[in-house]
C-alpha positions in Angstrom: -53.0 34.9 -39.6 -53.8 34.6 -35.9 -56.9 36.2 -34.4 -56.7 39.5 -32.6 -59.2 39.2 -29.7 -60.4 41.8 -27.2 -62.3 41.0 -24.0 -64.5 43.7 -22.5 -65.7 43.5 -18.9 -69.1 45.0 -18.2 -70.9 45.7 -14.9 -74.6 45.5 -15.2 -75.2 45.4 -18.9 -78.8 45.5 -20.0 -79.0 41.8 -20.7 -77.5 40.9 -17.2 -78.2 43.9 -15.0 -77.1 42.3 -11.8 -73.8 40.7 -13.0 -70.4 41.3 -14.3 -70.0 40.0 -17.9 -67.0 39.4 -20.2 -67.6 39.5 -23.9 -65.0 38.4 -26.5 -64.6 40.3 -29.7 -62.5 39.1 -32.6 -61.1 42.2 -34.3 -58.7 40.6 -36.9 -58.5 39.1 -39.4 -62.3 39.6 -39.8 -64.5 41.4 -37.2 -67.0 39.0 -35.7 -69.9 39.4 -33.3 -69.2 39.1 -29.6 -69.8 36.1 -27.4 -70.2 35.9 -23.6 -67.2 34.1 -22.1 -67.9 34.7 -18.4 -70.6 35.9 -16.0 -70.3 36.4 -12.3 -71.7 38.4 -9.4 -68.2 39.8 -8.7 -65.5 41.4 -10.8 -62.9 38.9 -9.4 -65.2 36.1 -10.7 -65.1 37.2 -14.3 -61.4 38.2 -14.1 -60.6 34.6 -13.0 -62.0 33.4 -16.4 -59.5 35.5 -18.4 -56.1 34.2 -19.6 -53.2 35.3 -17.4 -51.4 36.3 -20.6 -53.9 39.2 -21.3 -53.0 42.8 -20.5 -55.6 45.1 -19.0 -56.0 48.4 -20.8 -58.5 49.9 -18.4 -61.2 52.0 -19.9 -61.5 55.1 -22.0 -63.4 58.2 -20.7 -65.9 57.9 -23.6 -66.7 54.3 -23.0 -70.2 53.2 -22.2 -70.7 53.6 -18.4 -71.2 49.8 -18.0 -67.7 49.0 -19.3 -65.2 48.4 -16.5 -62.1 47.4 -18.4 -60.8 46.0 -21.6 -58.2 43.2 -22.0 -56.0 42.3 -25.0 
């Protein structure tokens, strides 16, 4: 089975308060801890690190305020 991955873009998370950060989460087949895949001072900078085959889902109203968008 292939992995189902999700990439979450954050603005100013606690560990990098002055940057945008992308964290990768593996959801299937077994959830695994996240890893940082990109950091930048700009949103465009972290988006450039994402695969062009991903789809942006935006964000949910109940998401943490530091979450900008989620990509699958």
